[in-house]
C-alpha positions in Angstrom: 38.0 57.4 -64.9 40.2 54.3 -64.7 42.8 56.0 -62.5 40.0 57.1 -60.1 38.8 53.5 -59.9 42.4 52.2 -59.2 42.9 54.9 -56.6 39.6 54.0 -54.9 40.6 50.3 -54.9 44.0 51.1 -53.5 42.6 53.2 -50.7 40.0 50.5 -49.9 42.5 47.6 -49.8 44.8 49.7 -47.7 42.1 50.6 -45.1 40.9 47.0 -45.1 44.4 45.7 -44.4 45.2 48.1 -41.6 41.7 47.4 -40.1 42.4 43.7 -40.1 45.8 44.1 -38.4 44.9 47.1 -36.3 48.5 48.2 -36.7 49.5 46.2 -33.7 49.1 42.6 -34.7 45.7 42.3 -32.9 42.9 40.9 -35.0 39.6 42.8 -35.3 38.0 40.1 -37.4 34.6 39.1 -36.0 35.0 36.0 -33.7 38.8 36.6 -33.4 38.7 40.0 -31.6 41.6 40.5 -29.3 43.7 37.5 -30.5 47.3 38.0 -31.3 48.3 37.2 -34.8 51.8 35.8 -35.7 53.8 38.7 -37.2 56.7 38.5 -39.5 58.8 41.4 -40.8 60.2 41.1 -44.3 62.4 43.1 -46.7 62.7 42.5 -50.5 65.4 43.5 -52.9 64.7 42.9 -56.6 66.3 43.9 -59.9 65.1 43.2 -63.5 63.9 44.4 -66.8 61.5 47.3 -67.3 59.4 47.0 -70.5 57.6 50.3 -71.4 54.0 50.2 -72.7 51.6 52.4 -74.5 52.4 56.1 -75.2 55.7 55.7 -73.2 57.0 53.2 -75.8 55.4 55.0 -78.8 57.6 56.0 -81.7 55.4 58.5 -83.5 56.9 60.0 -86.6 56.4 63.6 -85.6 57.1 65.9 -82.6 54.2 64.5 -80.6 55.1 65.1 -76.9 53.5 61.9 -75.5 55.5 59.7 -77.8 58.1 58.6 -75.3 60.4 56.5 -77.6 61.3 54.4 -74.5 62.9 51.0 -75.0 63.6 48.2 -72.5 65.5 49.3 -69.5 66.1 48.2 -65.9 64.7 48.7 -62.5 65.5 48.3 -58.8 62.8 47.6 -56.2 63.2 47.5 -52.4 60.6 47.3 -49.7 60.1 46.8 -46.0 56.9 45.4 -44.6 55.0 43.3 -42.0 52.8 40.3 -42.7 50.4 38.6 -40.3 49.5 34.9 -40.2 51.6 34.6 -43.4 48.5 35.9 -45.2 48.2 39.7 -45.3 50.0 42.8 -44.2 51.4 46.0 -45.6 54.7 47.3 -47.1 56.6 50.5 -47.8 58.5 50.5 -51.1 61.1 52.3 -53.1 61.9 51.8 -56.8 64.1 53.3 -59.5 63.6 52.8 -63.2 65.7 53.7 -66.3 64.8 53.4 -70.0 67.0 54.5 -72.9 65.5 56.2 -76.0 64.8 54.3 -79.2 67.1 55.2 -82.1 64.0 55.8 -84.2 63.9 59.2 -82.6 66.4 60.2 -85.4 63.6 59.8 -87.9 61.3 61.9 -85.7 63.8 64.7 -85.6 64.4 64.6 -89.3 60.6 64.6 -90.1 60.3 67.6 -87.8 62.6 69.6 -90.0 65.9 69.1 -88.3 68.8 68.8 -90.8 69.9 65.2 -91.6 73.3 64.5 -93.1 76.7 63.3 -92.0 77.6 66.7 -90.7 75.3 66.5 -87.8 75.2 64.4 -84.6 72.5 63.6 -82.1 72.9 62.9 -78.4 70.2 61.6 -76.0 69.7 61.1 -72.4 67.5 58.4 -70.7 64.1 58.3 -69.0 64.4 57.8 -65.2 61.9 57.6 -62.4 62.1 57.4 -58.6 59.0 56.2 -56.7 58.0 56.0 -53.1 54.9 53.9 -52.4 53.0 52.0 -49.8 50.0 49.7 -49.7 48.6 46.2 -48.8 50.4 42.9 -49.3 48.7 39.5 -49.5 50.3 36.1 -49.6 49.1 32.5 -50.1 51.6 29.9 -48.7 51.9 26.6 -50.5 54.5 24.3 -48.9 57.8 25.9 -49.6 56.3 28.3 -52.1 54.2 31.4 -51.6 52.1 33.4 -54.1 52.2 37.2 -53.4 50.0 40.1 -54.4 50.5 43.8 -53.7 48.7 47.0 -54.6 50.9 50.1 -54.0 50.4 53.8 -54.6 52.5 56.9 -53.9 54.7 59.6 -55.4 56.7 59.4 -58.7 59.5 61.9 -59.7 60.3 61.6 -63.4 63.3 62.9 -65.4 62.8 63.5 -69.1 65.8 62.7 -71.4 67.7 65.6 -73.0 68.1 65.7 -76.7 71.0 67.6 -78.4 71.8 68.2 -82.1 75.2 69.4 -82.9 77.5 69.8 -85.9 80.1 67.1 -85.9 82.6 69.7 -84.7 80.7 70.0 -81.5 78.8 73.3 -82.1 75.2 73.1 -80.7 72.3 73.5 -83.1 69.2 72.5 -81.1 68.6 71.3 -77.5 65.8 70.1 -75.3 66.9 70.0 -71.7 66.0 67.0 -69.5 63.0 68.5 -67.8 61.2 66.8 -64.9 57.7 66.1 -63.5 55.8 64.3 -60.8 52.5 62.5 -60.2 50.7 60.0 -58.2 51.8 56.4 -59.2 50.2 53.1 -58.7 51.6 49.6 -59.0 50.0 46.3 -59.1 52.3 43.3 -58.7 52.4 39.5 -58.2 55.2 37.2 -57.4 56.2 33.6 -56.5 58.6 33.0 -53.6 60.5 29.8 -52.8 61.9 29.4 -49.3 65.6 28.7 -49.2 65.8 28.9 -45.4 63.9 30.4 -42.5 65.9 33.6 -43.1 65.4 34.3 -46.8 63.4 33.4 -50.0 64.1 33.7 -53.7 61.4 35.6 -55.6 60.3 36.0 -59.2 58.0 38.9 -59.7 55.9 40.8 -62.3 54.6 44.3 -61.7 52.7 46.8 -63.7 53.0 50.5 -62.8 51.4 53.6 -64.3 51.5 57.4 -63.8 50.8 60.6 -65.7 53.3 63.2 -64.6 53.1 66.8 -65.8 56.5 67.6 -67.3 58.3 70.9 -67.7 61.3 71.4 -70.0 62.9 74.0 -72.2 63.6 73.8 -75.9 66.4 76.0 -77.3 66.4 76.9 -81.0 69.5 77.8 -83.0 70.0 78.7 -86.6 71.1 75.7 -88.6 73.4 77.6 -91.0 77.0 78.7 -90.6 77.1 82.5 -90.2 80.1 84.5 -91.5 80.4 88.0 -90.2 82.0 90.9 -92.1 85.1 90.7 -90.0 85.4 87.0 -90.9 84.1 85.7 -87.6 82.3 82.3 -88.0 79.3 81.3 -85.9 77.8 77.8 -85.7 74.3 77.4 -84.3 73.5 81.0 -83.3 70.8 81.2 -80.5 67.5 82.4 -81.9 64.8 81.5 -79.3 63.7 79.7 -76.2 60.4 77.8 -75.6 59.1 76.6 -72.2 57.1 73.4 -72.8 54.5 71.8 -70.4 52.7 68.6 -71.1 51.4 65.4 -69.5 53.5 62.3 -70.3 51.8 58.9 -69.7 54.2 56.4 -68.1 53.5 52.7 -67.9 55.7 49.6 -67.7 55.8 45.9 -67.0 58.7 45.0 -64.6 60.0 41.5 -64.6 62.4 40.8 -61.8 64.3 38.3 -59.6 65.2 39.1 -56.1 65.6 37.9 -52.5 63.3 38.4 -49.5 64.9 38.7 -46.1 63.3 38.1 -42.7 65.2 40.2 -40.1 65.1 38.7 -36.6 
């Protein structure tokens, strides 16, 4: 229900913004019909820390799929947009996020029945997401400062981290491949800009984004014991089965960043 409300607000704000600008810089506001509005093109480039929330950061002590075990990572955000009267406009945005896995996942694997001793090693990948979004952008200028607000929505592509367990001699025992999924993503953000010159600003931003991609991945199962054949051949981690897993992984994060805003001529 919450996602439907957010989606409705996003669509409403986007329609309102495009109606006000009429996509041409001509106002359709009652009393100002036909008047040209000052238009300014802008582009932002921001980097910062991505702090996972909710199920995405959960460290459940069992093999619960939605426990993401994500820890603080990083993100890159870039956009291109148009703003009218220095008050409202729209933007198209691209973002990339990466979050490593919490080392507590060792305990989860052990509790799930995986062997735990010095003869075994674990190897993990990272969560990564790529997002393409668009939506309305609002600004409130205050002298050399400006307060920004944006509501974006679009497409998320998510890569799930791989998990491998091996003997310390390198033989594979168990593996979950990286897997992937996609979903609608929405992002609500605010920021404070400070004008350095007429060509660019410095910006501090805080964004919250959320999605629920449906993920597919494969889990390979191997025997944990060393097998010695009659002819003396030794096998480590003999393949015994394959499972295809599908589930929905909630993804949410607070992104704190610092960046620059350019105003191309």
